[in-house]
C-alpha positions as CSV (number, residue, x, y, z in Angstrom):
1,M,37.9,117.6,-50.6
2,D,38.0,119.5,-53.9
3,L,34.8,121.3,-53.1
4,F,36.1,122.3,-49.7
5,R,39.4,123.5,-51.2
6,E,37.7,125.6,-53.8
7,L,35.5,127.3,-51.3
8,Q,38.3,127.7,-48.8
9,A,40.6,129.2,-51.4
10,A,38.0,131.7,-52.6
11,E,37.3,132.7,-49.0
12,I,40.9,133.0,-48.0
13,W,41.8,135.1,-51.0
14,A,38.8,137.4,-50.4
15,T,39.9,137.9,-46.8
16,H,43.7,138.2,-47.2
17,S,44.4,139.4,-50.8
18,E,44.7,143.1,-49.9
19,W,47.1,142.3,-47.1
20,I,49.2,140.0,-49.3
21,R,49.4,142.6,-52.1
22,Q,50.4,145.4,-49.7
23,E,52.8,143.5,-47.5
24,Q,54.1,141.0,-50.0
25,P,55.0,138.4,-47.3
26,E,57.4,135.6,-48.0
27,F,55.7,132.3,-47.6
28,G,57.2,128.8,-47.8
29,P,56.9,127.1,-51.1
30,D,53.8,125.0,-50.3
31,I,51.9,128.0,-48.7
32,A,52.9,130.3,-51.6
33,A,51.6,127.7,-54.1
34,R,48.2,127.6,-52.3
35,F,47.9,131.3,-52.2
36,S,48.9,131.5,-55.9
37,W,46.1,129.0,-56.7
38,A,43.6,130.9,-54.6
39,A,44.5,134.1,-56.5
40,S,44.0,132.2,-59.8
41,I,40.4,131.3,-59.0
42,A,39.4,134.6,-57.5
43,G,36.5,136.2,-59.3
44,Q,35.2,132.9,-60.6
45,D,31.6,131.7,-60.1
46,H,31.6,129.4,-57.0
47,S,27.8,129.1,-56.8
48,R,27.8,125.5,-57.9
49,A,30.3,124.6,-55.1
50,A,28.3,126.6,-52.6
51,A,25.1,124.8,-53.6
52,L,26.9,121.4,-53.2
53,R,28.2,122.5,-49.8
54,S,24.6,123.3,-48.8
55,E,23.4,119.9,-50.0
56,I,26.2,118.0,-48.1
57,A,25.6,120.0,-45.0
58,G,21.9,119.3,-45.1
59,R,22.5,115.6,-45.5
60,L,25.0,115.4,-42.6
61,R,22.8,117.5,-40.3
62,L,19.8,115.2,-41.0
63,L,22.0,112.1,-40.4
64,L,23.5,113.4,-37.1
65,R,20.6,115.4,-35.7
66,E,21.0,116.3,-32.0
67,D,21.9,113.0,-30.6
68,R,24.4,111.3,-32.9
69,C,28.0,111.6,-33.8
70,L,30.3,110.4,-36.6
71,V,33.7,108.9,-35.5
72,I,36.4,108.8,-38.1
73,P,40.2,108.9,-38.1
74,T,41.5,112.5,-38.2
75,V,44.3,111.5,-40.7
76,P,44.9,108.4,-42.8
77,G,48.0,107.3,-40.8
78,P,50.7,108.3,-38.4
79,A,52.3,111.7,-38.4
80,P,55.0,112.2,-41.1
81,L,58.6,111.8,-40.2
82,L,60.6,114.9,-39.6
83,G,62.5,115.9,-42.7
84,G,60.1,114.5,-45.3
85,D,60.2,115.8,-48.8
86,L,57.5,118.2,-50.1
87,Q,55.7,115.5,-52.1
88,Q,55.3,113.4,-49.0
89,L,54.1,116.4,-47.0
90,E,51.5,117.2,-49.7
91,R,50.3,113.5,-49.7
92,N,49.9,113.7,-45.9
93,R,48.2,117.1,-46.1
94,S,45.8,115.9,-48.8
95,G,45.0,112.7,-46.9
96,A,44.3,114.6,-43.8
97,M,42.2,117.2,-45.7
98,M,40.0,114.4,-47.1
99,L,39.0,113.5,-43.6
100,S,39.1,116.8,-41.8
101,C,37.2,118.8,-44.3
102,I,33.9,117.0,-43.6
103,A,33.0,119.0,-40.5
104,G,34.3,122.3,-41.9
105,L,32.3,121.8,-45.1
106,A,29.1,121.1,-43.2
107,G,29.6,123.6,-40.4
108,L,29.7,120.9,-37.7
109,P,31.6,120.7,-34.5
110,Q,34.6,118.4,-34.5
111,I,36.9,117.2,-31.7
112,T,40.1,115.3,-32.3
113,L,41.2,112.9,-29.6
114,P,44.8,111.7,-29.4
115,V,45.1,107.9,-29.4
116,E,48.0,105.5,-29.6
117,G,48.4,103.8,-32.9
118,P,50.6,100.9,-34.1
119,E,54.1,100.8,-32.6
120,G,53.0,103.6,-30.1
121,L,52.8,106.2,-32.9
122,P,50.3,109.0,-32.2
123,L,47.0,109.0,-34.2
124,G,43.9,111.2,-34.0
125,L,40.4,110.1,-33.7
126,S,37.8,112.7,-34.7
127,V,34.3,112.9,-33.3
128,I,31.9,115.0,-35.4
129,G,28.7,116.2,-33.7
130,G,25.4,117.5,-35.1
131,H,24.8,121.1,-36.0
132,G,24.7,123.4,-33.0
133,Q,25.8,120.5,-30.7
134,D,29.2,122.0,-29.8
135,L,28.7,122.0,-26.0
136,R,27.0,118.6,-26.1
137,L,29.9,117.2,-28.0
138,L,32.5,118.7,-25.6
139,S,30.5,117.4,-22.6
140,W,30.3,113.9,-24.1
141,V,34.0,113.8,-24.9
142,L,35.0,115.1,-21.5
143,G,32.8,112.5,-19.8
144,A,34.2,109.7,-21.9
145,W,37.7,110.9,-21.4
146,R,37.3,111.0,-17.6
147,R,35.8,107.4,-17.6
148,A,38.7,106.1,-19.7
């Protein structure tokens, strides 16, 4: 997750920094803090993180190939209750990021299926497919969904 966040922040700042400087938009506290952190790591050497991303992507692509998938929870628990404090929202965001960054880090397709969890609370089940298997993953999920 830390690797993903570092690379994501560097890419986001490279893409949006000029617009942010010109327009000076007003972000919510949590978003403003993330953009501030992204600005603070701008210009640093991210080659080690990029090399690790390549290694992780290679391992996952080898594991999943063309005919396998990885099924994991999308988030570590039910959705946060409305009106939660910022600390709870950050814990939920971090927990979700730990799981959802896998596909993004490796450049793999991911679909999240809504499922019913304990006490009827909604949960997400993620299915991650192999590299370049976007349409195959969609077809498989659609077929499984129709049979359910």
